[in-house]
C-alpha positions as a Markdown table, in Angstrom:
| # | Residue | x | y | z |
|---|---|---|---|---|
| 1 | Unk | 1.4 | -14.5 | 12.3 |
| 2 | Unk | 0.2 | -15.7 | 15.7 |
| 3 | Unk | -3.4 | -17.0 | 16.0 |
| 4 | Unk | -5.6 | -18.9 | 18.4 |
| 5 | Unk | -7.1 | -21.9 | 16.5 |
| 6 | Unk | -10.1 | -24.1 | 17.2 |
| 7 | Unk | -9.7 | -27.6 | 15.7 |
| 8 | Unk | -13.0 | -29.0 | 16.9 |
| 9 | Unk | -11.6 | -31.7 | 19.1 |
| 10 | Unk | -11.8 | -29.7 | 22.4 |
| 11 | Unk | -13.2 | -26.3 | 23.4 |
| 12 | Unk | -9.6 | -25.1 | 24.1 |
| 13 | Unk | -7.9 | -23.0 | 21.4 |
| 14 | Unk | -4.3 | -23.7 | 20.4 |
| 15 | Unk | -1.8 | -20.9 | 19.8 |
| 16 | Unk | -0.4 | -21.4 | 16.3 |
| 17 | Unk | 2.0 | -19.7 | 13.9 |
| 18 | Unk | 0.3 | -19.4 | 10.5 |
| 19 | Unk | 1.2 | -17.7 | 7.2 |
| 20 | Unk | -0.1 | -14.1 | 6.8 |
| 21 | Unk | -3.4 | -14.1 | 4.9 |
| 22 | Unk | -3.4 | -12.2 | 1.5 |
| 23 | Unk | -6.2 | -9.9 | 0.3 |
| 24 | Unk | -8.0 | -11.3 | -2.7 |
| 25 | Unk | -10.4 | -9.5 | -5.0 |
| 26 | Unk | -12.7 | -7.3 | -3.1 |
| 27 | Unk | -10.9 | -8.0 | 0.2 |
| 28 | Unk | -9.0 | -6.0 | 2.8 |
| 29 | Unk | -5.9 | -7.2 | 4.6 |
| 30 | Unk | -6.0 | -5.9 | 8.2 |
| 31 | Unk | -3.6 | -5.8 | 11.1 |
| 32 | Unk | -5.7 | -6.6 | 14.1 |
| 33 | Unk | -5.5 | -4.3 | 17.1 |
| 34 | Unk | -8.3 | -5.8 | 19.2 |
| 35 | Unk | -11.0 | -8.4 | 19.0 |
| 36 | Unk | -14.0 | -8.7 | 21.3 |
| 37 | Unk | -14.7 | -12.0 | 23.0 |
| 38 | Unk | -18.4 | -12.7 | 22.4 |
| 39 | Unk | -20.8 | -15.3 | 23.8 |
| 40 | Unk | -21.3 | -16.5 | 20.2 |
| 41 | Unk | -17.6 | -17.5 | 20.3 |
| 42 | Unk | -18.5 | -19.7 | 23.3 |
| 43 | Unk | -21.4 | -21.2 | 21.3 |
| 44 | Unk | -18.9 | -22.1 | 18.5 |
| 45 | Unk | -16.2 | -23.7 | 20.7 |
| 46 | Unk | -18.7 | -25.4 | 23.0 |
| 47 | Unk | -20.5 | -27.0 | 20.1 |
| 48 | Unk | -23.9 | -25.2 | 20.4 |
| 49 | Unk | -23.5 | -23.9 | 16.9 |
| 50 | Unk | -22.8 | -26.8 | 14.5 |
| 51 | Unk | -20.5 | -27.2 | 11.5 |
| 52 | Unk | -18.0 | -24.3 | 12.0 |
| 53 | Unk | -15.1 | -24.1 | 9.6 |
| 54 | Unk | -12.3 | -26.4 | 10.9 |
| 55 | Unk | -9.7 | -25.5 | 11.7 |
| 56 | Unk | -11.1 | -22.1 | 12.6 |
| 57 | Unk | -9.7 | -18.8 | 14.0 |
| 58 | Unk | -12.7 | -17.5 | 16.0 |
| 59 | Unk | -13.5 | -13.8 | 16.7 |
| 60 | Unk | -16.0 | -11.4 | 15.0 |
| 61 | Unk | -15.6 | -8.1 | 16.9 |
| 62 | Unk | -12.5 | -7.0 | 15.1 |
| 63 | Unk | -10.8 | -3.6 | 15.0 |
| 64 | Unk | -7.7 | -3.1 | 13.0 |
| 65 | Unk | -5.8 | -1.1 | 10.3 |
| 66 | Unk | -6.0 | -1.8 | 6.6 |
| 67 | Unk | -2.6 | -2.9 | 5.3 |
| 68 | Unk | -3.5 | -3.9 | 1.7 |
| 69 | Unk | -6.5 | -3.5 | -0.6 |
| 70 | Unk | -7.6 | -6.1 | -3.1 |
| 71 | Unk | -8.7 | -5.5 | -6.6 |
| 72 | Unk | -12.1 | -3.9 | -6.9 |
| 73 | Unk | -12.3 | -2.4 | -3.4 |
| 74 | Unk | -13.9 | 1.0 | -3.0 |
| 75 | Unk | -14.4 | 3.1 | 0.1 |
| 76 | Unk | -11.3 | 2.0 | 1.9 |
| 77 | Unk | -7.6 | 2.8 | 1.6 |
| 78 | Unk | -4.4 | 1.6 | 3.3 |
| 79 | Unk | -4.2 | 3.1 | 6.8 |
| 80 | Unk | -7.9 | 3.2 | 7.4 |
| 81 | Unk | -9.1 | 1.9 | 10.8 |
| 82 | Unk | -11.9 | -0.6 | 10.2 |
| 83 | Unk | -14.2 | -2.9 | 12.0 |
| 84 | Unk | -15.2 | -6.4 | 10.9 |
| 85 | Unk | -18.5 | -7.7 | 12.2 |
| 86 | Unk | -20.3 | -11.1 | 12.4 |
| 87 | Unk | -21.9 | -10.9 | 9.0 |
| 88 | Unk | -19.0 | -11.5 | 6.6 |
| 89 | Unk | -20.6 | -12.4 | 3.3 |
| 90 | Unk | -24.0 | -12.9 | 1.6 |
| 91 | Unk | -24.9 | -14.4 | -1.7 |
| 92 | Unk | -26.7 | -11.3 | -3.0 |
| 93 | Unk | -29.2 | -13.3 | -5.1 |
| 94 | Unk | -31.4 | -15.4 | -2.9 |
| 95 | Unk | -35.0 | -14.3 | -2.0 |
| 96 | Unk | -34.0 | -12.6 | 1.2 |
| 97 | Unk | -31.1 | -10.7 | -0.3 |
| 98 | Unk | -33.4 | -9.6 | -3.0 |
| 99 | Unk | -35.9 | -8.1 | -0.6 |
| 100 | Unk | -33.4 | -6.3 | 1.5 |
| 101 | Unk | -33.2 | -8.8 | 4.3 |
| 102 | Unk | -29.6 | -10.0 | 3.8 |
| 103 | Unk | -29.4 | -11.0 | 7.5 |
| 104 | Unk | -31.6 | -14.0 | 6.5 |
| 105 | Unk | -29.4 | -14.9 | 3.4 |
| 106 | Unk | -29.7 | -18.6 | 2.5 |
| 107 | Unk | -25.9 | -19.0 | 2.1 |
| 108 | Unk | -24.2 | -16.5 | 4.3 |
| 109 | Unk | -20.7 | -16.3 | 5.6 |
| 110 | Unk | -20.0 | -15.5 | 9.2 |
| 111 | Unk | -16.7 | -14.1 | 10.6 |
| 112 | Unk | -15.2 | -16.3 | 13.2 |
| 113 | Unk | -17.6 | -19.2 | 12.3 |
| 114 | Unk | -17.4 | -20.0 | 8.6 |
| 115 | Unk | -14.7 | -17.5 | 7.8 |
| 116 | Unk | -11.5 | -17.1 | 9.9 |
| 117 | Unk | -11.8 | -14.3 | 12.4 |
| 118 | Unk | -9.9 | -12.0 | 14.6 |
| 119 | Unk | -8.2 | -14.1 | 17.3 |
| 120 | Unk | -5.1 | -13.4 | 15.3 |
| 121 | Unk | -2.5 | -10.8 | 14.4 |
| 122 | Unk | -3.9 | -10.4 | 10.9 |
| 123 | Unk | -7.1 | -11.1 | 9.0 |
| 124 | Unk | -8.7 | -10.7 | 5.6 |
| 125 | Unk | -12.3 | -9.6 | 5.1 |
| 126 | Unk | -14.8 | -8.8 | 2.4 |
| 127 | Unk | -14.6 | -5.0 | 2.1 |
| 128 | Unk | -18.3 | -4.7 | 1.5 |
| 129 | Unk | -19.0 | -5.9 | 5.0 |
| 130 | Unk | -16.4 | -3.8 | 6.8 |
| 131 | Unk | -17.2 | -0.7 | 8.7 |
| 132 | Unk | -15.5 | 2.6 | 9.4 |
| 133 | Unk | -15.0 | 3.0 | 13.1 |
| 134 | Unk | -16.0 | 6.3 | 14.8 |
| 135 | Unk | -12.8 | 8.1 | 15.8 |
| 136 | Unk | -14.0 | 8.9 | 19.3 |
| 137 | Unk | -13.5 | 5.3 | 20.5 |
| 138 | Unk | -10.2 | 3.6 | 21.3 |
| 139 | Unk | -9.4 | 0.3 | 19.7 |
| 140 | Unk | -10.4 | -1.5 | 22.9 |
| 141 | Unk | -13.6 | 0.5 | 23.2 |
| 142 | Unk | -14.6 | -0.1 | 19.6 |
| 143 | Unk | -14.3 | -3.9 | 19.5 |
| 144 | Unk | -17.6 | -4.6 | 21.4 |
| 145 | Unk | -19.4 | -2.3 | 19.0 |
| 146 | Unk | -18.9 | -4.8 | 16.2 |
| 147 | Unk | -21.3 | -7.3 | 17.7 |
| 148 | Unk | -22.5 | -6.5 | 21.2 |
| 149 | Unk | -23.4 | -3.0 | 19.9 |
| 150 | Unk | -24.7 | -4.0 | 16.5 |
| 151 | Unk | -26.9 | -6.9 | 17.6 |
| 152 | Unk | -28.0 | -4.8 | 20.6 |
| 153 | Unk | -29.0 | -2.0 | 18.3 |
| 154 | Unk | -31.0 | -4.3 | 16.0 |
| 155 | Unk | -32.6 | -5.9 | 19.1 |
| 156 | Unk | -33.6 | -2.6 | 20.5 |
| 157 | Unk | -34.9 | -1.4 | 17.1 |
| 158 | Unk | -37.1 | -4.5 | 16.8 |
| 159 | Unk | -38.8 | -3.5 | 20.1 |
| 160 | Unk | -40.2 | -0.4 | 18.3 |
| 161 | Unk | -40.8 | 3.0 | 19.7 |
| 162 | Unk | -41.7 | 2.1 | 23.2 |
| 163 | Unk | -40.9 | 3.6 | 26.6 |
| 164 | Unk | -40.3 | 1.0 | 29.2 |
| 165 | Unk | -37.5 | -1.5 | 28.2 |
| 166 | Unk | -36.5 | -4.5 | 30.2 |
| 167 | Unk | -33.1 | -6.0 | 29.5 |
| 168 | Unk | -32.4 | -9.6 | 30.6 |
| 169 | Unk | -28.8 | -10.6 | 30.9 |
| 170 | Unk | -26.7 | -7.6 | 31.6 |
| 171 | Unk | -23.5 | -8.3 | 29.8 |
| 172 | Unk | -21.6 | -6.8 | 26.8 |
| 173 | Unk | -24.6 | -6.1 | 24.6 |
| 174 | Unk | -26.9 | -5.0 | 27.4 |
| 175 | Unk | -24.6 | -2.4 | 28.8 |
| 176 | Unk | -24.4 | -0.8 | 25.4 |
| 177 | Unk | -28.2 | -1.1 | 24.7 |
| 178 | Unk | -29.0 | 0.4 | 28.1 |
| 179 | Unk | -27.1 | 3.6 | 27.1 |
| 180 | Unk | -28.7 | 3.7 | 23.6 |
| 181 | Unk | -32.2 | 3.4 | 25.2 |
| 182 | Unk | -31.5 | 6.1 | 27.7 |
| 183 | Unk | -30.1 | 8.4 | 25.0 |
| 184 | Unk | -33.5 | 7.9 | 23.2 |
| 185 | Unk | -35.4 | 8.9 | 26.3 |
| 186 | Unk | -36.5 | 5.4 | 27.3 |
| 187 | Unk | -36.7 | 3.9 | 30.8 |
| 188 | Unk | -34.5 | 0.9 | 31.4 |
| 189 | Unk | -35.1 | -2.0 | 33.8 |
| 190 | Unk | -32.1 | -4.4 | 34.1 |
| 191 | Unk | -32.4 | -8.1 | 35.0 |
| 192 | Unk | -29.2 | -10.0 | 35.9 |
| 193 | Unk | -28.4 | -13.4 | 37.3 |
| 194 | Unk | -29.9 | -13.6 | 40.8 |
| 195 | Unk | -27.4 | -12.2 | 43.2 |
| 196 | Unk | -25.1 | -10.6 | 40.6 |
| 197 | Unk | -24.5 | -7.4 | 42.5 |
| 198 | Unk | -21.7 | -6.2 | 40.2 |
| 199 | Unk | -23.9 | -6.4 | 37.1 |
| 200 | Unk | -26.8 | -4.7 | 38.9 |
| 201 | Unk | -24.5 | -1.9 | 40.1 |
| 202 | Unk | -23.2 | -1.5 | 36.5 |
| 203 | Unk | -26.7 | -1.1 | 35.3 |
| 204 | Unk | -27.5 | 1.5 | 37.9 |
| 205 | Unk | -24.2 | 3.3 | 37.1 |
| 206 | Unk | -25.5 | 3.5 | 33.5 |
| 207 | Unk | -28.7 | 5.1 | 34.7 |
| 208 | Unk | -31.0 | 2.1 | 34.7 |
| 209 | Unk | -34.3 | 3.0 | 36.5 |
| 210 | Unk | -34.2 | -0.4 | 38.3 |
| 211 | Unk | -31.9 | -3.4 | 38.6 |
| 212 | Unk | -32.7 | -6.8 | 40.0 |
| 213 | Unk | -32.5 | -10.5 | 39.5 |
| 214 | Unk | -34.1 | -12.3 | 36.6 |
| 215 | Unk | -36.3 | -14.1 | 39.1 |
| 216 | Unk | -37.8 | -10.8 | 40.2 |
| 217 | Unk | -40.7 | -8.7 | 38.8 |
| 218 | Unk | -39.9 | -5.1 | 38.0 |
| 219 | Unk | -41.8 | -2.3 | 39.8 |
| 220 | Unk | -43.6 | -1.4 | 36.6 |
| 221 | Unk | -45.0 | -3.3 | 33.6 |
| 222 | Unk | -42.7 | -3.3 | 30.6 |
| 223 | Unk | -43.6 | -2.3 | 27.1 |
| 224 | Unk | -40.8 | -4.6 | 25.7 |
| 225 | Unk | -38.2 | -7.0 | 27.0 |
| 226 | Unk | -34.9 | -7.7 | 25.3 |
| 227 | Unk | -33.2 | -11.1 | 26.2 |
| 228 | Unk | -29.5 | -11.4 | 25.7 |
| 229 | Unk | -28.8 | -14.3 | 28.1 |
| 230 | Unk | -29.0 | -17.7 | 26.3 |
| 231 | Unk | -31.6 | -19.1 | 28.8 |
| 232 | Unk | -35.0 | -20.2 | 27.4 |
| 233 | Unk | -36.6 | -20.0 | 30.8 |
| 234 | Unk | -36.3 | -16.2 | 30.6 |
| 235 | Unk | -38.9 | -16.1 | 27.8 |
| 236 | Unk | -41.9 | -16.9 | 30.0 |
| 237 | Unk | -40.4 | -14.7 | 32.8 |
| 238 | Unk | -40.2 | -11.8 | 30.3 |
| 239 | Unk | -43.8 | -12.4 | 29.0 |
| 240 | Unk | -45.0 | -12.2 | 32.6 |
| 241 | Unk | -43.3 | -8.8 | 33.0 |
| 242 | Unk | -44.6 | -7.2 | 29.8 |
| 243 | Unk | -47.9 | -5.4 | 29.5 |
| 244 | Unk | -50.6 | -6.3 | 27.0 |
| 245 | Unk | -49.4 | -5.5 | 23.5 |
| 246 | Unk | -45.8 | -5.9 | 24.6 |
| 247 | Unk | -43.0 | -7.7 | 22.8 |
| 248 | Unk | -40.2 | -10.0 | 23.9 |
| 249 | Unk | -37.2 | -9.8 | 21.6 |
| 250 | Unk | -34.6 | -12.7 | 21.8 |
| 251 | Unk | -31.3 | -11.2 | 20.8 |
| 252 | Unk | -28.9 | -14.2 | 20.9 |
| 253 | Unk | -28.0 | -16.6 | 18.2 |
| 254 | Unk | -28.5 | -19.6 | 20.5 |
| 255 | Unk | -30.8 | -20.2 | 23.4 |
| 256 | Unk | -31.6 | -23.2 | 25.5 |
| 257 | Unk | -35.1 | -24.7 | 25.0 |
| 258 | Unk | -38.0 | -22.5 | 26.1 |
| 259 | Unk | -40.1 | -24.3 | 28.7 |
| 260 | Unk | -43.9 | -24.6 | 28.2 |
| 261 | Unk | -45.9 | -21.8 | 29.7 |
| 262 | Unk | -49.6 | -20.9 | 30.1 |
| 263 | Unk | -51.2 | -19.3 | 27.0 |
| 264 | Unk | -52.4 | -16.5 | 29.4 |
| 265 | Unk | -48.8 | -15.2 | 29.4 |
| 266 | Unk | -49.0 | -14.7 | 25.6 |
| 267 | Unk | -52.6 | -13.6 | 25.4 |
| 268 | Unk | -53.3 | -9.9 | 25.1 |
| 269 | Unk | -51.4 | -9.6 | 21.8 |
| 270 | Unk | -48.0 | -10.1 | 23.4 |
| 271 | Unk | -45.4 | -11.2 | 20.9 |
| 272 | Unk | -42.1 | -13.2 | 21.0 |
| 273 | Unk | -39.6 | -12.6 | 18.1 |
| 274 | Unk | -36.0 | -13.4 | 17.5 |
| 275 | Unk | -33.1 | -11.4 | 16.0 |
| 276 | Unk | -31.0 | -13.1 | 13.3 |
| 277 | Unk | -27.6 | -11.6 | 12.5 |
| 278 | Unk | -27.5 | -8.0 | 11.1 |
| 279 | Unk | -27.4 | -6.1 | 7.8 |
| 280 | Unk | -24.9 | -3.7 | 6.4 |
| 281 | Unk | -27.5 | -1.0 | 6.8 |
| 282 | Unk | -27.6 | -1.8 | 10.5 |
| 283 | Unk | -23.9 | -1.5 | 10.7 |
| 284 | Unk | -23.7 | 1.9 | 9.0 |
| 285 | Unk | -26.7 | 3.3 | 11.0 |
| 286 | Unk | -25.2 | 2.1 | 14.3 |
| 287 | Unk | -21.8 | 3.5 | 13.6 |
| 288 | Unk | -23.4 | 6.9 | 12.8 |
| 289 | Unk | -25.3 | 6.8 | 16.1 |
| 290 | Unk | -22.3 | 5.7 | 18.1 |
| 291 | Unk | -20.4 | 8.6 | 16.6 |
| 292 | Unk | -22.9 | 11.1 | 17.8 |
| 293 | Unk | -22.4 | 10.6 | 21.6 |
| 294 | Unk | -19.9 | 8.6 | 23.6 |
| 295 | Unk | -20.9 | 5.2 | 24.8 |
| 296 | Unk | -19.3 | 4.3 | 28.1 |
| 297 | Unk | -17.6 | 1.0 | 27.3 |
| 298 | Unk | -16.8 | -1.2 | 30.2 |
| 299 | Unk | -14.2 | -3.7 | 29.2 |
| 300 | Unk | -11.8 | -6.3 | 30.6 |
| 301 | Unk | -8.7 | -6.8 | 28.4 |
| 302 | Unk | -6.7 | -10.1 | 27.8 |
| 303 | Unk | -3.6 | -10.9 | 25.7 |
| 304 | Unk | -4.2 | -12.9 | 22.6 |
| 305 | Unk | -2.5 | -15.9 | 24.2 |
| 306 | Unk | -5.0 | -15.7 | 27.1 |
| 307 | Unk | -8.0 | -16.2 | 24.8 |
| 308 | Unk | -8.9 | -19.4 | 26.6 |
| 309 | Unk | -8.9 | -17.7 | 29.9 |
| 310 | Unk | -11.2 | -15.0 | 28.5 |
| 311 | Unk | -13.6 | -17.6 | 27.2 |
| 312 | Unk | -13.5 | -19.4 | 30.6 |
| 313 | Unk | -14.3 | -16.2 | 32.4 |
| 314 | Unk | -17.2 | -15.4 | 30.1 |
| 315 | Unk | -18.5 | -19.0 | 30.4 |
| 316 | Unk | -18.4 | -18.7 | 34.2 |
| 317 | Unk | -20.0 | -15.3 | 34.4 |
| 318 | Unk | -16.8 | -13.6 | 35.7 |
| 319 | Unk | -16.8 | -10.8 | 33.1 |
| 320 | Unk | -18.7 | -7.5 | 33.8 |
| 321 | Unk | -19.2 | -5.6 | 30.6 |
| 322 | Unk | -17.2 | -6.8 | 27.6 |
| 323 | Unk | -14.1 | -9.0 | 27.3 |
| 324 | Unk | -11.6 | -7.8 | 24.7 |
| 325 | Unk | -8.3 | -9.4 | 23.3 |
| 326 | Unk | -5.7 | -6.7 | 23.0 |
| 327 | Unk | -3.5 | -8.0 | 20.1 |
| 328 | Unk | -1.3 | -5.0 | 19.2 |
| 329 | Unk | -0.9 | -1.4 | 20.2 |
């Protein structure tokens, strides 16, 4: 099979021919149709996330068709269309797994980081962490649901049942979250890179109440702010924009250092929290929700061999919406 491989010596991936992976006990073998290109992939190849598997096939927003089922698998059969998300394995016996917080597992496995991912024609995955994909989405549309959608869903959920939601960094996750929030009757305020007219127009097209630069204040106080851009300086900016009792939720796996800020920005029972990974319950709940109404997925497609260009475009902020590798079909 063809795959794009990261060997750790350079951020560039190398196109390589590898043997087809074989499904072991509890695993699915999957022909990959599409794989989203996520900012977390950038953090892996750029060295922000340490100690990835090497060599590694990146990619954790996988959509494909099951071609073989390992011993002990239940709930999936050959021919099923499935999604493979970031959380690829948990130990099942640590303290956090025992209390239903498997997203904080002490010894997890992550697709496209510690487990080979979907920048390839074929992949194997632990069936317990795979998801059935709502039929209303094409393979290209479904790929960003596997991380941008899932992490966005968990980030929005952690904000609680509040009305006025600010979203900082209007990329793949944000353009999905904005639609979820609007579906739930919330008011959305979108913050982009200063001067990013395309992202601001996308937000308005998706019915955001207001869109502007991250250096601006919104016209109304926010009840919650969700931060998807990996810029620590956005934390004090978001605290300044939220009302007393508000919450700032940091949805990324990596963020630059948060600069010091006056205690007055935090006072008034404002809170800052982070999102770590996801749970299988998150995945199933989000897939049910995504199947109830159609999310308008804005995507830019690349061939598998163009994965480096996709990463470069994402790194430079040239992608509006979500980048997706189209691998077959």
